C-alpha positions in Angstrom: 65.4 -50.2 -21.7 62.6 -51.5 -19.5 60.8 -48.9 -17.5 57.9 -48.9 -15.0 55.5 -46.4 -13.8 54.5 -46.7 -10.2 51.1 -45.3 -9.1 50.0 -45.0 -5.5 48.0 -42.8 -3.0 50.6 -40.8 -0.8 50.0 -40.0 2.8 51.3 -37.1 4.9 54.0 -39.5 6.4 57.4 -39.9 4.8 58.0 -43.4 6.2 54.7 -44.7 5.0 55.4 -43.4 1.6 58.8 -44.8 1.2 57.7 -48.2 2.2 55.2 -48.0 -0.6 57.9 -46.8 -3.0 60.1 -49.9 -1.9 57.2 -52.4 -2.4 56.3 -50.9 -5.9 60.1 -50.7 -6.8 60.3 -54.5 -6.0 57.3 -55.2 -8.3 59.0 -53.2 -11.1 62.2 -55.1 -10.6 60.2 -58.3 -10.7 58.9 -57.2 -14.2 62.6 -56.6 -15.4 62.5 -52.9 -15.0 65.9 -51.0 -15.0 64.1 -47.7 -14.0 61.0 -47.0 -12.0 59.2 -43.5 -12.1 57.2 -42.4 -9.2 54.8 -39.4 -9.0 55.1 -36.0 -7.7 54.5 -35.9 -4.1 55.9 -39.3 -3.5 57.5 -38.0 -0.3 54.1 -36.9 1.1 51.1 -35.0 -0.1 50.8 -31.5 1.1 47.0 -31.9 1.9 47.8 -34.4 4.6 50.8 -32.7 6.4 50.2 -31.8 9.9 51.6 -28.5 11.1 53.6 -25.9 8.9 54.7 -27.3 5.6 58.3 -25.9 5.8 58.9 -27.7 9.2 57.6 -30.9 7.6 59.9 -30.5 4.5 62.9 -29.6 6.7 62.4 -32.7 8.7 61.5 -35.1 5.8 63.6 -34.2 2.7 66.9 -35.6 3.6 65.2 -38.9 5.0 63.2 -39.2 1.7 66.4 -38.9 -0.5 68.2 -41.2 1.7 65.5 -43.8 1.5 65.2 -43.4 -2.3 68.9 -43.9 -2.8 68.7 -46.9 -0.6 65.9 -48.6 -2.6 67.8 -48.1 -5.8 70.9 -49.5 -4.3 69.3 -52.5 -2.7 67.3 -53.5 -5.8 69.7 -52.4 -8.4 67.1 -50.1 -10.2 67.2 -46.5 -11.1 64.5 -44.5 -9.3 63.0 -40.9 -10.1 60.5 -39.6 -7.6 59.0 -36.4 -6.5 59.2 -34.6 -3.0 59.6 -31.2 -1.3 63.0 -29.7 -0.9 63.8 -26.9 1.7 64.3 -23.5 0.0 65.3 -21.5 3.2 61.8 -19.9 3.2 58.3 -21.0 4.2 57.8 -22.1 0.6 59.9 -25.2 -0.2 60.7 -26.3 -3.8 58.6 -29.0 -5.4 61.7 -31.2 -6.4 62.2 -34.4 -8.3 65.4 -36.5 -7.6 66.9 -38.9 -10.0 69.0 -41.8 -8.7 70.8 -44.6 -10.7 70.9 -48.2 -10.0 73.9 -47.9 -7.6 72.2 -45.3 -5.5 74.1 -42.4 -6.9 72.1 -39.2 -7.1 72.2 -38.0 -10.8 70.5 -34.8 -10.2 67.3 -33.0 -9.0 64.7 -30.9 -10.8 62.7 -28.1 -9.2 59.3 -27.6 -10.8 59.3 -24.6 -13.0 55.6 -24.0 -13.5 53.5 -23.8 -10.4 49.9 -24.8 -10.6 48.1 -21.4 -10.3 45.1 -22.5 -12.3 41.6 -24.0 -11.9 41.2 -21.9 -8.6 44.2 -23.4 -7.0 47.3 -21.6 -6.2 50.5 -23.8 -5.7 52.5 -20.7 -5.5 50.9 -19.6 -2.2 53.0 -22.5 -0.4 55.7 -23.5 -3.0 58.7 -21.6 -4.5 59.1 -22.0 -8.2 62.2 -23.6 -9.6 65.1 -21.5 -10.4 67.6 -23.8 -12.3 66.0 -24.8 -15.6 65.3 -28.4 -16.7 67.3 -31.6 -16.0 68.8 -34.1 -18.3 70.3 -37.5 -17.2 71.6 -40.5 -19.0 70.7 -44.1 -18.1 70.9 -47.3 -20.1 72.1 -45.5 -23.1 69.1 -43.2 -23.3 68.8 -39.5 -22.3 65.9 -38.6 -19.9 64.5 -35.2 -19.5 62.4 -34.4 -16.5 59.5 -32.1 -15.9 56.7 -32.0 -13.4 52.9 -32.2 -13.8 51.7 -28.6 -14.7 54.9 -28.2 -16.8 53.0 -30.5 -19.3 50.8 -27.6 -20.3 53.9 -25.6 -21.5 55.0 -27.1 -24.8 58.2 -25.3 -24.7 59.5 -27.3 -21.8 59.3 -30.6 -23.6 60.5 -29.1 -26.8 63.6 -27.7 -25.2 64.4 -31.2 -23.7 63.9 -32.8 -27.1 66.0 -30.3 -28.9 68.7 -30.8 -26.3 68.7 -34.5 -27.1 66.1 -36.2 -24.7 64.9 -39.6 -25.9 62.5 -39.9 -23.0 60.6 -37.3 -21.0 59.7 -38.3 -17.5 56.5 -36.7 -16.1 56.0 -37.2 -12.3 52.5 -35.7 -11.5 49.7 -35.3 -9.0 47.2 -34.3 -11.7 44.0 -32.8 -10.2 40.5 -34.1 -10.8 37.9 -32.0 -12.4 35.8 -31.6 -15.6 37.7 -33.0 -18.7 41.0 -33.3 -16.7 41.6 -36.8 -17.4 41.1 -35.8 -21.1 43.5 -33.0 -20.8 46.1 -35.3 -19.2 45.9 -38.0 -21.8 45.7 -35.5 -24.7 48.8 -33.4 -23.4 50.9 -36.5 -22.7 50.2 -37.6 -26.4 50.8 -34.3 -27.8 54.2 -33.9 -26.1 55.1 -37.3 -27.3 54.3 -36.9 -31.1 55.3 -33.2 -31.5 58.7 -34.0 -30.2 58.9 -37.8 -31.3 60.0 -38.8 -27.9 58.8 -41.3 -25.3 56.7 -40.0 -22.6 56.7 -41.8 -19.2 54.2 -40.3 -16.7 53.5 -41.4 -13.2 50.5 -39.8 -11.4 49.2 -40.2 -7.8 45.7 -41.7 -7.4 43.7 -40.1 -4.6 40.5 -38.4 -3.8 41.7 -35.4 -5.5 44.1 -36.8 -8.3 43.4 -38.9 -11.3 46.1 -41.5 -11.5 46.1 -42.7 -15.3 49.9 -43.2 -15.3 51.2 -44.1 -18.8 54.0 -45.0 -21.1 53.5 -43.5 -24.6 55.7 -44.1 -27.6 57.0 -41.3 -30.1 54.0 -41.7 -32.3 51.6 -41.0 -29.3 50.5 -44.7 -29.0 50.0 -45.7 -25.3 52.1 -48.8 -24.8 51.3 -49.2 -21.0 48.9 -47.5 -18.9 47.1 -47.6 -15.6 43.7 -46.3 -14.7 42.3 -45.6 -11.2 44.3 -48.2 -9.3 45.3 -47.1 -5.9 48.5 -48.9 -5.9 50.0 -50.5 -9.1 53.0 -50.7 -11.4 53.0 -51.0 -15.2 56.0 -51.7 -17.4 57.1 -51.4 -21.0 60.2 -51.6 -23.2 61.4 -48.2 -24.2 63.8 -48.1 -27.2 65.9 -45.8 -29.2 64.9 -48.0 -32.2 61.3 -46.8 -32.0 62.4 -43.1 -32.0 64.6 -43.8 -35.0 61.7 -45.5 -36.8 59.1 -42.7 -36.1 61.6 -40.0 -37.1 62.4 -41.7 -40.3 58.9 -40.7 -41.6 58.0 -37.8 -39.2 61.2 -35.8 -38.9 59.6 -32.9 -37.0 62.8 -31.9 -35.1 64.9 -32.0 -38.3 62.2 -29.9 -40.2 62.1 -27.1 -37.6 62.8 -23.7 -39.0 65.2 -21.8 -36.8 66.7 -19.6 -39.6 63.8 -17.1 -39.6 61.5 -15.3 -37.3 58.4 -17.3 -37.5 56.2 -14.6 -36.0 57.1 -12.4 -39.0 55.9 -8.9 -39.3 52.7 -7.9 -37.3 50.4 -5.3 -38.7 49.0 -2.4 -36.9 
């Protein structure tokens, strides 16, 4: 399956951002992609929203989802993108929507791990997800979805791999900072090779976020990647055959011990 990552700089205006999504989806389609992954905050970036966040989310979520489904149907390409979903409180969900190439919504994923780290507190304005992970099927492959800070929790990717994911999609708005690009690249590769799955990651590129979107194979080899481009698409072939090849000599999932308590006894 041919997959693209789309990287851009979201504004605080839904209409502007969906116009960019369409432009990038057209580029992905021109490159033969059957699926395009867009970043977290593709709907809008919280930093540039005027007025109360909950009001902006209430006004924008349905329109955003409708436009994503329209882009998918118009271009016959599956689209996965992140936005903000009303929660019934002042703190919305950070939610990813997955749409197939006919415009059908396959599911949504609410970010489980909120970014309360590096002196930032996402939980002050966002409600943590309450429904677990999401798996969807497209083009004969199974896709698990997680968002940004979820990447630092290896059990999320492992649970998706054990459940049968061939590819893990990671929309993100990875903050800048000391060694943050190194963390991003290291964690993407680790999640790939420790689970022998493809990792497809799309990040925003802004004054505060790093970009560096990538497609990484099950042996942690980057096969497509971006740097600090403000608006760009990168595309690669993602295959089940590569998973089977890697697992033939690195069968980590088959070698897992689930028959014993791996912690064992703990001395006093």
